[in-house]
C-alpha positions as CSV (number, residue, x, y, z in Angstrom):
1,M,-45.7,-43.3,2.5
2,N,-42.1,-44.5,2.7
3,R,-41.6,-47.9,1.0
4,P,-38.8,-50.3,1.9
5,Y,-36.2,-51.2,-0.7
6,A,-32.9,-53.2,-0.5
7,K,-30.8,-50.8,1.6
8,G,-33.3,-48.6,3.5
9,Y,-36.3,-46.6,2.4
10,M,-37.3,-45.0,-0.8
11,A,-38.7,-41.5,-0.5
12,E,-40.6,-39.5,-3.1
13,G,-39.1,-36.1,-3.9
14,A,-36.0,-34.3,-2.7
15,K,-35.0,-32.2,0.3
16,T,-34.0,-29.1,-1.7
17,W,-35.8,-27.4,-4.5
18,I,-34.8,-24.3,-6.5
19,F,-37.1,-22.0,-8.4
20,P,-35.0,-19.4,-10.3
21,D,-37.8,-17.5,-12.1
22,G,-40.2,-16.0,-9.6
23,Y,-42.2,-12.9,-10.3
24,L,-45.3,-11.8,-8.4
25,P,-47.4,-10.1,-11.1
26,A,-49.3,-6.8,-10.7
27,Q,-52.7,-7.0,-8.9
28,G,-54.7,-6.6,-12.1
29,P,-58.1,-5.0,-12.6
30,E,-60.9,-5.5,-10.2
31,G,-62.5,-8.9,-10.6
32,N,-62.8,-12.4,-9.3
33,Y,-59.1,-13.4,-9.9
34,V,-56.0,-12.1,-8.1
35,G,-52.6,-12.4,-9.8
36,H,-50.3,-14.5,-7.7
37,D,-47.4,-16.9,-7.5
38,C,-47.7,-20.2,-5.6
39,I,-45.2,-22.8,-4.5
40,C,-47.1,-26.1,-4.3
41,M,-45.6,-28.8,-2.1
42,V,-46.6,-32.3,-1.3
43,N,-45.3,-34.5,1.5
44,T,-46.1,-38.1,0.8
45,S,-44.0,-39.5,3.7
46,D,-45.5,-40.5,7.1
47,Q,-43.4,-37.8,8.9
48,D,-44.2,-34.1,9.2
49,A,-41.8,-31.8,7.1
50,S,-40.1,-28.8,8.6
51,V,-39.7,-26.6,5.5
52,L,-37.5,-23.5,5.2
53,L,-38.1,-21.0,2.4
54,D,-35.4,-18.6,1.2
55,I,-36.1,-15.7,-1.2
56,F,-33.4,-14.2,-3.3
57,L,-33.9,-10.7,-4.8
58,E,-31.8,-8.9,-7.5
59,D,-31.3,-5.6,-5.6
60,R,-31.4,-6.4,-1.9
61,E,-30.4,-9.0,0.7
62,P,-32.1,-12.4,0.7
63,V,-34.8,-13.3,3.1
64,L,-33.8,-16.6,4.7
65,D,-35.3,-19.3,6.8
66,I,-39.0,-18.6,6.5
67,E,-40.5,-21.5,8.5
68,I,-43.3,-23.5,7.0
69,R,-44.9,-26.7,8.4
70,L,-46.0,-29.3,5.9
71,P,-47.8,-32.2,7.7
72,A,-47.3,-35.8,6.7
73,Q,-49.3,-37.0,3.7
74,R,-50.6,-33.5,3.0
75,S,-50.2,-30.8,0.3
76,L,-49.7,-27.1,0.7
77,H,-50.2,-24.3,-1.8
78,L,-48.0,-21.5,-0.5
79,R,-49.3,-18.2,-1.9
80,M,-46.5,-15.8,-2.4
81,D,-48.9,-12.8,-2.2
82,K,-50.0,-13.7,1.3
83,P,-47.6,-12.4,4.0
84,E,-49.4,-14.6,6.7
85,M,-48.1,-17.7,4.8
86,L,-44.6,-16.2,4.6
87,G,-44.0,-15.5,8.3
88,G,-45.1,-11.9,7.8
89,Y,-42.8,-11.1,4.9
90,E,-44.5,-9.1,2.1
91,L,-43.0,-10.0,-1.2
92,P,-42.9,-7.0,-3.5
93,R,-45.0,-7.2,-6.7
94,E,-43.4,-6.8,-10.1
95,T,-40.0,-7.7,-8.8
96,P,-38.0,-10.7,-10.0
97,Y,-37.0,-13.2,-7.3
98,S,-35.8,-16.7,-6.9
99,A,-36.7,-19.2,-4.2
100,R,-35.1,-22.1,-2.5
101,V,-37.2,-24.7,-0.5
102,R,-35.4,-26.9,2.0
103,S,-37.0,-29.7,3.9
104,N,-36.0,-32.2,6.6
105,V,-37.8,-35.0,4.6
106,P,-38.1,-35.4,0.9
107,I,-41.0,-33.5,-0.7
108,V,-42.1,-32.6,-4.2
109,A,-42.4,-28.9,-5.1
110,Q,-43.8,-27.1,-8.1
111,Y,-44.2,-23.4,-9.0
112,S,-47.3,-21.7,-10.5
113,R,-48.1,-18.2,-11.6
114,L,-51.5,-16.6,-12.4
115,D,-51.1,-13.3,-14.3
116,V,-54.4,-11.4,-14.6
117,T,-52.9,-8.1,-16.0
118,Q,-54.3,-9.0,-19.5
119,P,-57.9,-9.8,-20.4
120,N,-57.0,-13.3,-21.5
121,M,-55.0,-14.0,-18.3
122,A,-52.0,-16.3,-18.3
123,F,-51.3,-19.4,-16.1
124,L,-48.0,-21.2,-16.0
125,S,-46.8,-24.1,-13.9
126,V,-43.3,-25.7,-13.8
127,M,-41.5,-28.2,-11.6
128,G,-38.7,-26.9,-9.6
129,F,-35.1,-28.0,-9.9
130,A,-34.5,-30.8,-7.4
131,V,-31.1,-30.7,-5.8
132,V,-30.2,-34.4,-5.2
133,A,-27.0,-35.4,-3.6
134,A,-25.2,-38.1,-5.5
135,R,-22.5,-40.5,-4.3
136,L,-19.5,-39.6,-6.3
137,R,-17.0,-42.1,-7.5
138,K,-14.0,-42.0,-9.7
139,P,-14.7,-42.9,-13.3
140,R,-13.3,-46.4,-14.2
141,S,-10.9,-45.0,-16.8
142,F,-9.0,-43.1,-14.1
143,T,-8.6,-46.1,-11.7
144,K,-7.6,-48.9,-14.1
145,N,-4.3,-49.2,-15.8
146,R,-3.8,-45.5,-16.5
147,K,-0.5,-43.7,-16.6
148,P,-0.5,-40.2,-15.3
149,G,-0.7,-37.6,-18.1
150,K,-1.7,-40.1,-20.8
151,V,-4.8,-39.0,-22.7
152,R,-6.8,-41.6,-24.6
153,T,-8.1,-40.3,-27.9
154,S,-10.2,-43.3,-29.0
155,R,-11.8,-46.3,-27.5
156,P,-9.6,-49.4,-27.3
157,E,-10.5,-52.2,-29.7
158,R,-12.7,-54.9,-28.2
159,S,-11.9,-58.5,-29.0
């Protein structure tokens, strides 16, 4: 839920997330477990999220703007091995890829992989890189009593 703060509303998460290390593992031997990648998302706001997924591959053009709906105050585990969850796109197995998740409202996103190609299996889960816009301002040292071209090599003495 959005919570008020001094100058507007505080939202949990970010609108853009990057996952540079995607890799849909091989299917693995017959059994109860299926190797897969998953992008897990949660929308804690009181507004539905319109999410766009972009997939970047090493040796071919990117797949852009896969539309995903993430209802308000819900989570979604987007299985990368299920074309029906990816707008019909079939992600190739054993091919490195990167993903970008863009949303109209702040969300939190995480990446998980289950690799069942070995008897002991492997599971990993990492947070994505949240791209957060920051308000840029000039550093103080450039705006106060500075002569062009003068470089300060040490801090001034404080009295």
